[in-house]
N, CA, C and O of each residue as an XYZ file, in Angstrom:
436
protein
N      -8.832     31.582    -29.130
C      -8.999     30.265    -29.257
C      -8.365     30.389    -27.338
O      -7.781     31.368    -26.873
N      -8.640     29.383    -26.738
C      -8.529     28.973    -25.317
C      -6.823     28.469    -25.232
O      -6.200     28.032    -26.200
N      -6.337     28.624    -24.026
C      -5.130     28.120    -24.382
C      -5.469     27.101    -23.254
O      -6.267     27.444    -22.382
N      -4.733     25.498    -23.221
C      -5.148     24.600    -22.191
C      -4.609     25.177    -20.637
O      -5.114     24.776    -19.589
N      -3.520     26.165    -20.697
C      -3.271     26.466    -19.726
C      -3.741     27.335    -18.713
O      -3.348     27.466    -17.553
N      -4.939     28.095    -19.534
C      -5.752     29.394    -18.732
C      -6.862     28.714    -18.211
O      -7.216     27.625    -18.662
N      -7.414     29.266    -17.323
C      -8.726     28.359    -16.904
C      -9.841     29.402    -17.360
O      -9.527     30.592    -17.331
N     -10.913     29.103    -17.711
C     -11.970     29.632    -17.903
C     -12.434     30.877    -17.265
O     -12.909     31.841    -17.864
N     -12.224     30.750    -15.782
C     -12.702     32.279    -14.779
C     -11.325     32.155    -14.105
O     -10.979     31.197    -13.415
N     -10.561     33.268    -14.394
C      -9.171     33.489    -13.474
C      -9.365     33.672    -12.103
O      -8.553     33.428    -11.210
N     -10.853     34.261    -11.964
C     -11.313     34.581    -10.742
C     -11.094     33.302     -9.581
O     -10.803     33.472     -8.397
N     -11.330     31.915    -10.306
C     -11.948     31.087     -9.627
C     -10.982     29.703    -10.105
O     -10.984     29.340    -11.281
N     -10.115     28.942     -8.979
C      -9.458     27.922     -9.440
C     -10.429     26.531     -9.699
O     -10.580     25.750     -8.760
N     -10.897     26.339    -10.656
C     -11.667     24.977    -10.972
C     -11.117     24.347    -11.964
O     -11.184     24.691    -13.144
N     -10.547     23.393    -11.526
C      -9.417     22.715    -12.461
C     -10.147     20.942    -12.380
O     -10.500     20.520    -11.279
N     -10.280     20.160    -13.492
C     -10.839     19.365    -13.401
C      -9.593     17.871    -12.801
O      -9.951     16.792    -12.328
N      -8.298     18.301    -13.026
C      -7.522     17.519    -12.686
C      -6.760     17.560    -11.306
O      -5.633     17.126    -11.067
N      -7.749     18.257    -10.360
C      -6.901     18.862     -9.129
C      -7.350     17.109     -8.394
O      -6.381     16.695     -7.758
N      -8.262     16.339     -8.380
C      -8.645     15.394     -8.335
C      -7.593     14.581     -8.143
O      -7.179     14.131     -7.075
N      -6.985     14.338     -9.748
C      -6.247     13.040    -10.005
C      -4.699     13.531     -9.209
O      -3.891     12.664     -8.876
N      -4.400     15.196     -8.940
C      -3.166     15.453     -8.555
C      -2.926     15.413     -6.970
O      -1.785     15.412     -6.509
N      -4.201     15.376     -6.077
C      -4.422     15.325     -4.940
C      -4.471     13.410     -4.642
O      -4.485     13.099     -3.451
N      -4.484     12.782     -5.192
C      -4.320     11.214     -4.850
C      -3.030     10.907     -4.278
O      -2.117     10.840     -5.101
N      -2.808     10.755     -3.375
C      -1.508     10.245     -2.445
C      -0.694      9.173     -3.316
O       0.528      9.024     -3.314
N      -1.613      8.484     -4.036
C      -0.685      7.054     -4.532
C      -0.153      7.990     -5.866
O       0.293      7.230     -6.726
N      -0.078      9.385     -6.263
C       0.069     10.030     -7.552
C       1.651     10.221     -7.016
O       2.536      9.876     -7.799
N       2.069     10.811     -5.583
C       3.190     11.475     -4.962
C       4.249     10.386     -5.134
O       5.321     10.796     -5.577
N       4.166      9.162     -4.889
C       5.028      8.439     -4.462
C       5.666      8.245     -5.984
O       6.874      8.010     -5.996
N       5.193      8.296     -6.885
C       6.023      7.900     -8.217
C       6.371      9.135     -9.228
O       6.899      8.942    -10.323
N       5.993     10.498     -8.705
C       6.410     11.601     -8.986
C       5.141     12.469    -10.336
O       3.995     12.029    -10.426
N       5.560     13.521    -11.125
C       5.192     14.347    -11.529
C       5.304     14.274    -13.132
O       6.293     13.602    -13.425
N       4.659     14.715    -14.203
C       4.931     15.101    -15.488
C       6.040     13.736    -16.464
O       6.045     12.551    -16.798
N       6.993     15.257    -16.551
C       7.923     14.054    -17.750
C       8.801     13.211    -16.572
O       9.385     12.172    -16.883
N       8.828     13.551    -15.698
C       9.892     12.731    -14.662
C       9.148     11.517    -13.776
O       9.752     10.983    -12.845
N       7.933     11.169    -14.105
C       7.015     10.027    -13.377
C       7.999      8.712    -13.484
O       8.948      8.743    -14.267
N       7.840      8.005    -12.986
C       8.150      6.818    -12.515
C       8.028      6.135    -14.236
O       7.065      6.753    -14.690
N       8.390      5.467    -15.020
C       8.261      4.459    -15.944
C       7.694      2.802    -15.523
O       7.114      1.932    -16.174
N       8.236      2.898    -13.974
C       7.905      1.510    -13.286
C       6.919      1.284    -12.723
O       6.703      0.150    -12.295
N       5.871      2.490    -12.530
C       4.648      2.805    -11.537
C       4.146      1.649    -11.976
O       4.450      0.784    -11.155
N       3.524      1.197    -12.864
C       2.645      0.359    -13.246
C       2.988     -1.194    -12.768
O       2.144     -2.090    -12.743
N       4.290     -1.338    -12.419
C       5.014     -2.474    -12.526
C       5.168     -2.736    -10.703
O       4.937     -3.771    -10.079
N       5.537     -1.684    -10.296
C       5.723     -2.001     -9.260
C       4.312     -1.585     -8.486
O       4.427     -1.798     -7.279
N       2.985     -1.037     -8.859
C       1.865     -1.140     -8.059
C       1.572     -2.867     -8.807
O       1.511     -3.635     -7.847
N       1.497     -3.183     -9.336
C       1.195     -4.566     -9.583
C       1.871     -5.853     -8.966
O       1.378     -6.965     -8.782
N       3.270     -5.336     -8.671
C       3.800     -6.219     -8.098
C       3.417     -6.488     -6.250
O       3.229     -7.507     -5.586
N       3.430     -5.152     -5.949
C       2.853     -4.881     -4.686
C       1.183     -5.618     -4.491
O       0.782     -6.332     -3.571
N       0.625     -5.253     -5.422
C      -1.284     -5.948     -5.040
C      -0.676     -7.503     -5.248
O      -1.362     -8.222     -4.522
N       0.314     -8.295     -5.932
C       0.384     -9.550     -6.287
C       0.943    -10.119     -4.569
O       0.510    -11.096     -3.958
N       1.842     -9.293     -4.188
C       2.740    -10.030     -2.736
C       1.449     -9.774     -1.934
O       1.317    -10.548     -0.986
N       0.317     -8.727     -2.119
C      -0.645     -8.775     -0.745
C      -1.636     -9.691     -1.214
O      -2.494     -9.850     -0.346
N      -1.837    -10.304     -2.168
C      -2.651    -11.193     -2.593
C      -2.104    -12.768     -2.255
O      -2.808    -13.658     -1.779
N      -0.794    -12.873     -2.590
C      -0.374    -13.895     -2.152
C      -0.163    -14.099     -0.414
O      -0.371    -15.163      0.169
N       0.211    -13.057      0.120
C       0.477    -13.017      1.892
C      -1.024    -13.710      2.315
O      -1.151    -14.704      3.029
N      -2.282    -12.817      1.599
C      -3.730    -13.142      2.224
C      -3.972    -14.374      1.869
O      -4.686    -14.943      2.694
N      -3.592    -15.180      0.755
C      -4.092    -16.521      0.342
C      -3.790    -17.465      1.227
O      -4.552    -18.331      1.657
N      -2.246    -17.226      1.597
C      -1.628    -18.238      2.063
C      -1.739    -17.930      4.081
O      -1.575    -18.895      4.829
N      -1.926    -16.998      4.460
C      -1.774    -17.069      5.876
C      -2.830    -16.476      6.120
O      -3.594    -15.832      5.402
N      -2.837    -16.839      7.643
C      -4.449    -16.392      8.349
C      -3.932    -15.170      9.415
O      -3.468    -15.396     10.533
N      -4.067    -14.186      8.975
C      -3.458    -12.529      9.766
C      -4.856    -12.568     11.322
O      -6.060    -12.772     11.168
N      -4.383    -12.394     12.204
C      -5.046    -12.186     13.578
C      -4.753    -11.004     14.298
O      -3.572    -10.656     14.294
N      -5.579    -10.303     14.921
C      -4.922     -9.626     15.718
C      -4.568    -10.217     17.070
O      -5.133    -11.257     17.406
N      -3.655     -9.628     17.901
C      -3.358    -10.425     19.289
C      -4.144    -10.277     20.373
O      -5.042     -9.434     20.361
N      -3.905    -11.117     21.517
C      -5.014    -11.354     22.461
C      -4.051    -11.197     23.358
O      -2.877    -11.556     23.265
N      -4.732    -10.495     24.476
C      -4.168    -10.297     25.975
C      -4.253    -11.288     26.954
O      -4.731    -12.350     26.555
N      -3.914    -11.233     28.141
C      -4.156    -12.157     29.250
C      -5.655    -12.618     29.478
O      -5.931    -13.767     29.824
N      -6.058    -12.199     29.384
C      -7.879    -12.527     29.416
C      -8.441    -13.220     28.426
O      -9.416    -13.961     28.553
N      -7.688    -12.940     27.166
C      -8.110    -13.642     25.554
C      -9.184    -12.450     25.120
O     -10.230    -12.792     24.568
N      -8.923    -11.107     25.365
C      -9.556    -10.547     24.546
C      -8.726     -9.858     23.661
O      -7.582     -9.528     23.974
N      -9.521     -9.480     21.943
C      -8.743     -9.033     21.389
C      -7.964     -7.773     21.337
O      -8.808     -6.877     21.339
N      -6.593     -7.173     21.283
C      -6.221     -6.163     21.331
C      -6.670     -5.378     19.816
O      -6.366     -5.803     18.701
N      -7.131     -4.656     19.985
C      -7.013     -3.606     18.750
C      -5.952     -2.788     18.535
O      -5.889     -1.989     19.470
N      -5.135     -2.622     17.783
C      -3.896     -1.761     17.366
C      -4.268     -0.451     17.260
O      -5.220     -0.013     16.613
N      -3.401      0.221     17.988
C      -3.398      1.779     17.419
C      -3.239      2.458     16.319
O      -2.089      2.118     16.040
N      -3.561      3.177     15.488
C      -3.163      3.815     14.237
C      -1.954      4.880     14.717
O      -2.099      5.981     15.249
N      -0.851      4.260     14.394
C       0.289      4.964     14.489
C       1.639      4.955     13.309
O       2.052      3.948     12.734
N       2.114      6.212     13.163
C       3.202      6.128     11.897
C       4.222      6.764     12.565
O       4.081      7.698     13.355
N       5.503      6.113     12.153
C       6.828      6.746     12.498
C       7.110      7.724     11.825
O       6.660      7.843     10.686
N       7.898      8.618     12.371
C       8.053      9.860     11.176
C       9.029      9.346     10.749
O       9.743      8.509     11.300
N       9.177     10.057      9.204
C      10.344      9.928      8.161
C       9.694     10.327      6.933
O       8.520     10.683      6.831
N      10.729     10.223      5.817
C      10.165     10.724      4.735
C       8.973      9.727      4.251
O       7.920     10.153      3.778
N       9.347      7.976      4.476
C       8.409      7.300      3.684
C       7.054      7.255      5.142
O       6.030      6.651      4.824
N       7.074      7.679      6.179
C       6.081      7.162      7.141
C       5.573      6.010      7.554
O       4.373      5.755      7.447
N       6.643      5.014      8.187
C       5.725      3.441      7.854
C       5.210      3.337      9.237
O       5.507      3.955     10.259
N       4.495      2.542      9.036
C       3.672      1.941     10.481
C       4.276      1.712     11.416
O       5.272      0.993     11.337
N       3.783      2.360     12.831
C       4.122      1.683     14.128
C       4.385      0.293     14.032
O       4.016     -0.435     13.111
N       5.154     -0.094     15.197
C       5.026     -1.816     15.176
C       3.835     -1.896     16.086
O       3.402     -0.933     16.720
N       3.213     -3.405     16.111
C       2.112     -3.769     16.474
C       1.534     -5.066     16.334
O       1.303     -5.584     15.242
N       1.259     -5.686     17.643
C       1.030     -6.886     17.917
C      -0.163     -7.178     16.945
O      -1.095     -6.482     16.543
N       0.438     -9.204     16.593
C      -0.419     -9.274     15.779
C      -0.238    -11.242     15.429
O       0.906    -11.695     15.397
N      -0.957    -11.812     15.294
C      -0.586    -13.286     14.764
C      -0.636    -13.581     13.289
O      -1.766    -13.567     12.800
N       0.300    -13.827     12.543
C       0.259    -14.539     11.531
C       0.879    -15.888     11.624
O       1.957    -16.185     12.138
N      -0.122    -16.767     10.949
C       0.100    -18.088     10.892
C      -0.260    -18.852      9.439
O      -1.216    -18.371      8.831
N       0.281    -19.764      8.956
C      -0.159    -20.591      7.739
C      -1.664    -21.371      7.407
O      -2.550    -21.786      8.154
N      -1.593    -21.366      6.742
C      -3.072    -21.697      6.830
C      -3.726    -23.038      6.774
O      -4.850    -23.385      7.137
N      -2.333    -23.987      6.001
C      -2.240    -25.376      6.205
C      -0.732    -25.677      6.323
O       0.277    -24.976      6.239
N      -0.980    -27.086      6.566
C       0.570    -27.384      6.428
C       1.193    -27.682      5.305
O       2.406    -27.874      5.386
N       0.327    -27.830      3.584
C       0.601    -27.811      2.667
C       1.610    -26.782      2.549
O       2.828    -26.917      2.433
N       0.719    -25.447      2.611
C       1.349    -24.288      2.214
C       2.529    -23.995      3.262
O       3.132    -22.966      2.959
N       2.821    -24.374      3.952
C       4.671    -24.434      4.663
C       5.288    -25.241      3.667
O       6.092    -24.623      2.969
N       5.148    -26.388      3.416
C       5.745    -27.492      2.423
C       5.922    -26.256      1.128
O       7.054    -25.831      0.897
N       4.962    -25.836      0.486
C       4.917    -25.367     -0.517
C       6.455    -23.796     -0.642
O       7.279    -23.681     -1.550
N       6.294    -22.851      0.654
C       6.811    -21.945      1.136
C       7.987    -22.470      0.814
O       8.827    -22.082      0.002
N       7.968    -23.545      1.645
C       9.848    -23.960      1.735
C      10.648    -24.445      0.737
O      11.872    -24.408      0.611
N       9.561    -25.029     -0.139
C      10.412    -25.745     -1.497
C      10.511    -24.401     -2.790
O      11.222    -24.319     -3.792
N       9.482    -23.490     -2.236
C      10.065    -22.147     -2.910
C      11.458    -21.379     -3.025
O      12.056    -20.777     -3.917
N      11.725    -21.759     -1.411
C      13.231    -20.994     -0.714
C      14.661    -21.888     -1.102
O      15.792    -21.489     -0.826
N      14.328    -23.281     -1.857
C      15.353    -23.765     -1.945
C      15.938    -23.861     -3.037
O      16.878    -24.638     -3.210
N      15.476    -23.096     -3.925
C      15.376    -22.712     -5.558
C      16.529    -21.285     -5.773
O      17.326    -21.023     -6.674
N      16.121    -20.487     -4.345
C      16.962    -19.187     -4.406
C      18.772    -19.210     -4.284
O      19.407    -18.158     -4.336
């Protein structure tokens, strides 16, 4: 009987779980028995936030003095979480009704 911890060919490392472990989304929530129990809730909450932002706001690139679009360079700040560097852009609500909806939602906090 072969152990689940021993590979079929010890001379070569062929593990079906390598692709799953190399997914960078898994690093955020930990591994094994110390994996974050709220990881599914966190991913769903982030997904909902992104969909709400995209549905309510128009997001465009910034424009230079000549009227041409400025394509931001992809740079990240150093650190543990390495957030993206600041870039110029234009974000505005899609309609005045959405502005009133957003403002009404903040009155109850």
